[in-house]
C-alpha positions as CSV (number, residue, x, y, z in Angstrom):
1,M,105.5,-2.7,97.3
2,K,102.3,-1.6,99.1
3,K,104.2,-1.0,102.3
4,N,106.6,1.4,100.5
5,I,103.7,3.3,99.0
6,C,102.0,3.6,102.4
7,F,105.3,4.8,104.0
8,A,105.7,7.4,101.3
9,A,102.2,8.7,101.7
10,M,102.6,9.1,105.5
11,L,105.9,10.9,105.0
12,S,104.3,13.3,102.5
13,A,101.5,14.0,105.0
14,L,103.9,14.8,107.8
15,L,106.0,17.1,105.6
16,S,102.9,19.0,104.5
17,V,101.8,19.5,108.2
18,G,105.2,20.7,109.1
19,C,105.2,23.3,106.4
20,K,101.8,24.8,107.5
21,E,103.1,25.3,111.1
22,A,106.3,27.0,110.0
23,P,106.3,30.8,110.4
24,Q,105.7,32.8,107.2
25,T,107.4,36.0,106.3
26,Q,105.1,39.2,106.3
27,Q,103.9,40.0,102.8
28,A,103.8,43.6,101.5
29,V,100.3,45.0,101.1
30,P,99.4,47.6,98.5
31,Y,98.6,51.1,99.9
32,A,97.5,54.4,98.3
33,S,100.3,56.9,98.1
34,M,101.4,60.2,96.6
35,T,104.7,61.5,95.3
36,L,105.4,65.0,96.7
37,T,105.6,67.9,94.3
38,T,105.6,71.7,94.7
39,S,102.7,74.0,93.7
40,D,101.2,77.4,94.6
41,A,98.7,77.5,97.4
42,E,96.6,80.2,98.9
43,I,96.2,80.4,102.6
44,E,93.1,82.0,104.0
45,T,93.0,83.5,107.5
46,Q,90.0,85.0,109.1
47,F,89.7,87.5,111.9
48,S,86.5,88.6,113.8
49,A,85.7,92.2,112.9
50,S,83.4,95.1,113.9
51,I,82.1,97.6,111.4
52,R,81.9,101.3,112.1
53,G,81.0,104.3,109.9
54,R,83.7,106.7,108.9
55,Q,82.0,109.2,111.2
56,D,79.5,108.4,113.8
57,I,78.5,111.8,115.1
58,Q,76.2,112.0,118.1
59,I,73.8,114.9,117.8
60,M,73.5,116.7,121.1
61,P,71.4,119.9,121.6
62,Q,73.3,123.0,122.6
63,V,70.3,124.7,124.2
64,G,67.4,123.4,126.3
65,G,63.7,123.4,125.4
66,T,61.0,121.3,123.9
67,I,61.2,119.8,120.4
68,S,58.8,121.7,118.1
69,K,59.6,119.9,114.9
70,V,61.4,116.7,113.7
71,C,62.5,117.2,110.1
72,V,64.1,113.8,109.3
73,T,63.2,110.1,109.6
74,E,65.4,107.2,110.8
75,G,67.6,105.9,108.0
76,Q,67.3,109.0,105.9
77,E,70.4,110.3,104.1
78,V,71.2,113.9,104.9
79,R,73.6,116.5,103.7
80,N,75.9,118.7,105.7
81,G,73.9,121.7,107.1
82,Q,70.5,120.0,106.6
83,T,68.0,120.7,109.4
84,L,67.3,117.7,111.7
85,F,65.3,119.2,114.6
86,V,63.8,122.5,115.7
87,I,63.6,123.4,119.4
88,D,61.0,125.9,120.6
89,Q,62.3,129.3,119.6
90,V,59.9,131.6,121.4
91,P,62.0,132.2,124.5
92,Y,65.2,132.6,122.5
93,R,63.7,135.1,120.1
94,A,62.5,137.1,123.2
95,A,66.0,137.0,124.7
96,L,67.5,138.2,121.4
97,R,65.1,141.2,121.2
98,T,66.1,142.0,124.8
99,A,69.8,141.8,123.9
100,E,69.2,144.0,120.9
101,A,67.4,146.6,123.1
102,N,70.3,146.5,125.6
103,V,72.7,147.2,122.8
104,Q,70.7,150.3,121.6
105,A,70.6,151.6,125.2
106,A,74.3,151.1,125.6
107,E,75.0,152.9,122.3
108,A,72.9,155.9,123.6
109,G,74.9,155.8,126.8
110,V,78.1,155.9,124.9
111,A,76.9,158.8,122.8
112,T,75.8,160.8,126.0
113,A,79.1,160.1,127.7
114,Q,81.0,161.2,124.5
115,L,79.1,164.5,124.5
116,T,79.8,165.0,128.2
117,Y,83.5,164.3,127.7
118,E,83.8,166.7,124.8
119,S,82.0,169.4,126.7
120,K,84.3,168.9,129.7
121,Q,87.3,169.2,127.4
122,E,86.2,172.6,126.1
123,L,85.4,173.9,129.6
124,F,88.8,172.6,130.9
125,A,90.5,174.5,128.1
126,K,88.9,177.7,129.4
127,N,89.7,176.8,133.0
128,V,86.0,176.5,133.9
129,V,86.3,173.0,135.2
130,S,89.1,171.2,137.0
131,E,91.1,168.3,135.6
132,Y,89.3,166.0,138.0
133,D,86.0,166.8,136.2
134,L,87.6,166.1,132.9
135,R,89.0,162.7,134.0
136,L,85.7,161.8,135.6
137,A,83.9,162.5,132.3
138,E,86.5,160.4,130.4
139,N,86.0,157.5,132.8
140,Q,82.3,157.7,132.4
141,L,82.8,157.4,128.6
142,L,85.0,154.4,129.0
143,T,82.4,152.8,131.3
144,A,79.7,153.4,128.7
145,K,81.8,151.8,126.0
146,A,82.4,148.8,128.2
147,A,78.7,148.5,128.8
148,L,78.1,148.6,125.0
149,A,80.7,145.9,124.4
150,Q,79.0,143.7,127.1
151,A,75.6,144.3,125.6
152,E,76.9,143.4,122.1
153,A,78.4,140.2,123.5
154,Q,75.0,139.3,125.1
155,E,73.4,140.0,121.7
156,V,75.8,137.6,120.1
157,N,75.1,134.9,122.7
158,A,71.3,135.4,122.3
159,R,71.6,135.2,118.5
160,N,73.7,132.0,118.8
161,S,71.3,130.5,121.2
162,L,68.5,131.2,118.7
163,S,70.5,129.6,115.9
164,Y,71.1,126.5,118.1
165,T,67.4,125.9,118.3
166,V,67.7,124.7,114.7
167,V,69.8,121.5,115.0
168,K,71.6,120.7,111.7
169,A,73.6,117.8,110.3
170,P,77.4,118.4,110.8
171,A,78.3,116.1,107.9
172,N,76.9,114.0,105.2
173,G,75.5,110.7,106.4
174,V,72.6,108.5,107.4
175,V,70.3,109.3,110.4
176,G,70.2,106.7,113.1
177,T,67.6,106.0,115.8
178,I,65.5,109.0,116.9
179,P,64.4,108.4,120.5
180,Y,62.8,111.9,121.0
181,R,59.7,113.2,119.3
182,V,57.8,116.5,119.1
183,G,57.1,117.9,122.6
184,A,60.0,116.1,124.3
185,L,62.1,118.3,126.7
186,V,65.8,118.1,125.7
187,G,68.9,119.9,126.8
188,P,72.7,119.9,126.7
189,T,73.0,117.6,129.7
190,M,70.7,114.9,128.5
191,P,72.3,111.4,128.6
192,Q,71.1,110.2,125.2
193,P,71.7,112.1,121.9
194,L,68.9,113.3,119.7
195,T,70.2,110.9,117.0
196,T,73.4,109.8,115.4
197,V,74.6,110.8,111.9
198,S,76.8,108.2,110.4
199,D,79.0,108.8,107.3
200,N,78.6,105.5,105.6
201,S,80.2,106.4,102.3
202,Q,83.3,104.5,103.5
203,M,83.2,102.0,106.4
204,Y,85.9,101.3,109.0
205,V,86.3,97.7,109.8
206,Y,88.4,96.9,113.0
207,F,90.0,93.6,113.7
208,S,92.9,92.3,115.8
209,M,96.1,90.6,114.7
210,N,98.7,88.7,116.8
211,E,101.4,91.0,118.2
212,T,104.2,88.4,117.5
213,A,103.2,87.9,113.9
214,L,103.2,91.6,113.2
215,L,106.5,92.2,114.9
216,N,108.1,89.4,112.9
217,M,106.8,90.9,109.7
218,A,108.0,94.4,110.7
219,R,111.4,93.0,111.6
220,N,111.7,91.1,108.3
221,L,110.5,93.9,106.1
222,G,112.2,96.8,108.0
223,S,109.2,98.9,109.1
224,M,105.5,98.9,109.9
225,E,104.8,101.0,106.8
226,K,106.2,98.2,104.6
227,V,104.0,95.8,106.5
228,L,101.0,97.8,105.5
229,Q,102.2,97.7,101.8
230,T,102.8,94.0,102.0
231,L,99.5,92.8,103.6
232,P,97.0,91.6,101.0
233,K,93.8,93.4,100.3
234,P,91.3,92.3,102.9
235,L,87.9,90.8,102.0
236,L,84.9,91.2,104.3
237,Q,82.7,88.2,105.1
238,L,79.3,89.4,106.2
239,S,77.2,87.9,109.0
240,D,75.3,85.7,106.5
241,G,78.5,84.1,105.3
242,S,78.7,85.9,102.0
243,I,81.7,87.8,100.8
244,Y,81.2,91.6,100.3
245,S,81.7,92.5,96.7
246,E,84.1,95.4,97.3
247,P,87.7,94.6,98.5
248,G,89.2,96.9,101.2
249,V,92.5,98.4,102.1
250,I,94.3,98.0,105.4
251,E,94.9,101.7,106.3
252,S,96.4,101.7,109.8
253,I,97.9,99.6,112.6
254,S,97.4,100.8,116.1
255,G,100.5,101.6,118.1
256,V,98.9,100.4,121.4
257,I,98.9,96.7,122.3
258,D,96.0,95.3,124.3
259,P,97.7,93.8,127.4
260,S,94.8,91.4,128.1
261,T,95.0,89.7,124.7
262,G,98.4,90.6,123.3
263,S,96.9,91.7,120.1
264,I,97.1,94.9,118.0
265,S,94.1,96.6,116.5
266,V,94.1,97.0,112.7
267,R,91.8,99.2,110.7
268,A,90.6,98.4,107.1
269,V,88.6,100.7,104.9
270,F,85.8,99.5,102.6
271,P,83.8,101.5,100.1
272,N,80.1,101.4,100.6
273,P,78.4,102.7,97.5
274,G,75.3,100.7,97.9
275,R,74.9,101.4,101.6
276,L,74.9,97.7,102.3
277,L,77.2,98.0,105.3
278,H,75.8,99.6,108.4
279,S,77.6,101.0,111.4
280,G,77.5,98.6,114.4
281,G,77.5,95.5,112.2
282,S,79.9,92.6,112.5
283,G,81.7,90.1,110.2
284,N,85.0,88.5,109.5
285,I,88.1,89.9,107.8
286,V,89.5,87.4,105.3
287,L,93.2,87.7,104.3
288,R,94.5,85.4,101.5
289,H,98.3,84.8,101.2
290,L,99.7,83.1,98.1
291,N,102.5,80.7,99.0
292,K,104.6,79.7,95.9
293,N,106.4,76.4,95.4
294,C,105.2,74.7,98.5
295,I,104.3,71.1,99.3
296,V,100.6,70.4,99.9
297,I,99.4,67.2,101.5
298,P,96.0,65.9,102.5
299,C,95.1,65.9,106.2
300,I,94.2,62.2,106.0
301,A,97.9,61.4,105.2
302,T,98.9,62.6,108.7
303,F,98.5,61.5,112.3
304,E,99.2,63.3,115.6
305,L,101.3,62.1,118.5
306,Q,101.8,64.3,121.5
307,D,100.8,67.4,119.6
308,K,103.2,66.7,116.8
309,V,102.2,65.9,113.2
310,Y,103.6,62.9,111.5
311,V,103.4,61.1,108.1
312,Y,104.6,57.7,106.9
313,A,107.1,58.0,104.1
314,V,108.0,55.0,102.0
315,E,111.7,54.2,102.2
316,E,113.2,51.0,100.8
317,G,109.7,49.5,100.6
318,K,108.9,50.1,104.3
319,A,106.8,52.6,106.1
320,T,109.0,55.2,108.0
321,S,107.4,57.8,110.2
322,K,108.5,61.4,109.9
323,M,107.7,64.4,112.0
324,I,106.7,67.5,110.0
325,E,105.7,71.1,110.5
326,V,102.5,72.2,108.8
327,I,100.2,75.2,108.2
328,K,96.5,74.5,107.9
329,L,95.5,75.4,104.4
330,D,91.8,74.5,104.7
331,G,89.8,71.8,106.4
332,K,91.3,69.1,104.1
333,S,94.9,70.0,103.4
334,Y,98.2,71.2,105.0
335,I,101.1,73.2,103.7
336,V,104.4,71.5,104.8
337,K,106.8,73.9,106.3
338,S,109.6,71.4,107.0
339,G,110.2,67.6,107.3
340,L,109.5,66.6,103.7
341,K,111.1,67.2,100.3
342,P,109.8,67.1,96.7
343,G,110.1,63.6,95.2
344,E,109.4,61.7,98.5
345,V,106.5,59.2,98.6
346,I,104.1,59.2,101.5
347,L,101.1,57.0,102.3
348,T,97.7,58.6,102.0
349,E,95.6,55.9,103.6
350,G,95.7,53.6,106.6
351,V,98.2,55.8,108.5
352,A,96.3,55.5,111.7
353,M,96.8,51.7,111.9
354,M,100.3,51.7,110.2
355,R,103.3,50.5,112.2
356,E,106.9,51.5,111.8
357,G,108.8,49.3,109.4
358,T,105.7,47.7,107.8
359,P,106.5,46.4,104.3
360,V,104.5,48.5,101.8
361,L,103.7,47.8,98.2
362,L,102.6,50.9,96.4
363,E,99.4,50.7,94.3
364,S,101.3,51.6,91.2
365,E,103.8,48.8,91.7
366,A,101.0,46.3,92.5
367,A,99.2,47.2,89.3
368,A,102.4,46.8,87.2
369,A,103.5,43.4,88.7
370,P,102.4,40.3,86.7
371,E,100.2,37.8,88.5
372,A,101.8,34.4,89.3
373,P,100.1,31.6,87.2
374,A,98.2,29.1,89.4
375,E,98.7,25.3,88.9
376,P,95.7,23.8,87.1
377,A,93.6,21.5,89.3
378,A,93.3,18.9,86.6
379,A,97.1,18.5,86.2
380,A,97.5,18.2,90.0
381,S,94.9,15.4,90.0
382,E,96.7,13.5,87.2
383,N,100.0,13.7,89.1
384,N,98.4,12.3,92.2
385,Q,96.9,9.3,90.3
386,S,100.2,8.5,88.6
387,N,102.0,8.5,92.0
388,E,99.5,6.1,93.4
């Protein structure tokens, strides 16, 4: 009897050892997942931009001389026709008086030549003088009139030159840097302007867009005019990262392509009521496009292989890789262009270590499955004692 009991115990031990060494089937592990649905998503695109005033007018003197008066300060708002600088007027006033005197002398010469010509006409009618004398007097009258016209033109030039000594603003705007002060010698050929008057009531913001993207839009919509109507209202991100309070309008698209970059210059207009924007500044143009009924997935649910983007979809309880096309929505999400459909389930964690065909138990399924009851330790002990 004891020999039978010992043999049974040894056989049971051998069987238990054999079971431990047998290969076990891979168990499904629960993973976080998401079921794909459609929603509306807004894509934000940024372009580097430069800010310019609606008019940046360089103020150059039209006559030479020393500055006798500076009538404005840097950053001052000026109106059209307001005096900015006064150049020494003394030599130009003298030139004007000389020109006026020359006109008076020419007018006297014309009057004298006119009297001479009329006298010659009377004498020629009485056969006192020859026709030659009459024609000579007529030519002298024409010469005197030409001299008068020349003197009058010189007077106009002298008067204009005197007026040019008062340098005025050609438009409403803001005065820029003033590099010249009272006493500085200036002239029309100087390399640097007296100042710049910028019309900052509206600001032009220039940025570049990809040629291919614009051509595709124009081809799909029919014309570049319709592209201008379709593009969203741009926002301006300032150099400090804040968004300018006033939205703009894309006004024009250049007809010239930059051969070095393959891009097209685009101009947007922004109102500037508070004078916050300054000519020469920089920032970013922000365009926001609303995509309707699109699939949005988190970036952590994807992995890249040879510049391609993949996800793991759950099909028949196993992980199956799928290549997809995406558009970056922000730093955390993608919009799926192709490769996935609503209703599919994809994994949202552990994709970097996942392998093709790995059994997957979704977290929702793991939570719903009942736990298998464990055999009580006391009952197992009683069974062992009874067998002995």
